[in-house]
N, C-alpha and C positions, 0 to 999 in steps of 0.2 A: 504494500500500500504506500502510495506517495504521501509525503508529509508537506506541509507548507514550507516555503523557502524564503529566506531573507536575501534580498539583492541590494547591494550597495551601489548607488549611482553617484558619480562625482562630475559628470559632464552633461551631455544633452539629456540623459535619462532624468535629470532633476526637473527639467521643465517640459520634456516631451517623452513621457513614460512609454506610451504606446501599448500598455497592457493594464489589466485590472489588478488591483491590489486591495487587501483588507485593511492595511494599516501603513502609515508612513511615519517615520521617526527621524529627526535630525540626529546625526551621529558622525563618528569619525573612525578612521583606522590609524593605528600608530605606525611611526617610522616610515611613512610614505608622504609624498608630495605630488600635487597635480602640476603637470607641465605640458606645454604645447610642443611636444617632441615627436608625436606620431604623425606620419604622412597620411593624407586622406585622398586617395585617387578614386574612391567609390561614392563619397557623399559630398564633400566640400572642396573637391578638386577633380582633376582628371589624371590619367596615367602620365600624360606629358607635362602637366602642371599641377602637382599635388598641393592640396591645402595642408593645413596643420590643425590637428585636434588634440585633445588632452589624453594623457595616459598617466599612470602612476609610476613614480620612480622611488627608489629606496633613498631615504634621507633620515638617518638616525636622529631621534629626538623630535622630528616634525610630526604633525597630525594632519591628515587630509580630511576635512569636513565635507559631508555630503548628506544624501538622504538614503535611508534604509527603507525598502518597500517589502512588505510581507505578501508574497504571492500565494493565493489560496491553493491548497493541495490539488484540487481538481483541475487547476489551470497550469500547474508547474510544467508538465511535459510540453504542452502547446507553446507556452511562453518561452521556454528554453529554446525550442526550435526557432521561434521568431527572433529571439535575441542573438542566437548563434549566427543567424543570417545577417542581422543588423550590424553585428560586431565582427564581421568576417575578415576585414582588411588588416589582419595582423594581430587581432586581439585573441586572448585565450582566457578561459575561466580560471579563477583562483579562489580557493577557500580563504576566508578572512574572518576575523573577529571584529565586529562592529560594536563600538561603545557608544551608547546613547547619552544624551545630555543629562539624563537622570541617573546614569551610572550602570544601567543594564548592559550586559554583554550578550550580544547576539551572534550566533554562528551563522554565517551566510557565505555568499559568493560575490565576486565582482569580476569585471573584465578588465584586463590590462594588456598593453602591448609590450611583449618581451623585446628586449634590446636586440635580439638576434633575428627578428622578423624583417623581411625585405623592405617594409615600408617605414621602418623606424628612422627618423631623421636626426634625432638627438638634439643636443644643445646648440645654440648659436647666439649671436648678439641679439638682444631684444629688438633692436631696430630692424634687423634682417628678418626675424620672425614676424614682426608686425607688417613689414612690407609684403611678405609672402601671403599672410592672411588677408591683407587688404586687396590683393589682386586675384585671389583664388575664387573660383566658382565651380560648382559641381552639380550633379543631379538633385541634391537636397537643398541647393541654394548657395548663397554667398558664404564664404568663410568668415567674412566680416559680421554677418548676422549671427553666426554661431558664437563667436567670442562675445559679442555685445549681449546676446540673450543669456549666455552663461554668467557674465558679469552681473547682469540684472537679477538673475535667479539667485545667485549667491548672496547678493546684497539683500534681497527680499527675505532670505532666511537668516540674515544676520551673520553670514559667513564672510570673514575677511581673508582673502587670498591675494597676497601682494603680487605674485606672478601674473595672475589673471587681471588684476586691477591695473597694473602698470602697462601690460600689453594692450588692454582695451583702451586705455588713455592714448597710447601711441597710435592705435588704429583709428580712433576717432579723429585724430589731428592730421591724418594723411589726406 
């Protein structure tokens, strides 16, 4: 029998879940940070001109805040198929412990882009990342819309992410 599943979202899943859930909780995972280091040739760019989307990177002492969504048991299988397709461009599932604002620890999963995947772009000067985001467009829309919606969603939940905030400011000013 399938059990309900907690899914940690730290990027577009925060504002564009695309699946039903029973409960949503503000939470974080330890020793990880959100970075615009993953190439997107399937959603926010093209194979010839990839955009940049967020992934999780290891940063001891950091906490990546996001949203934990409880997927009902009867919808886990279907939702996982849909999410595996949505996150296909270099992302893999990972078991994580999500700590909620109230101190509850939830066992769940998230998707992250491993540094060995062929779409991983890695770090660059923030101005270079901002310029790439500003000019990139893919089947899901502009890369600029992605970062600005993420920045707004984080702010709406009271999440301060300096990397996203600084990049969004640079993109707005291009």
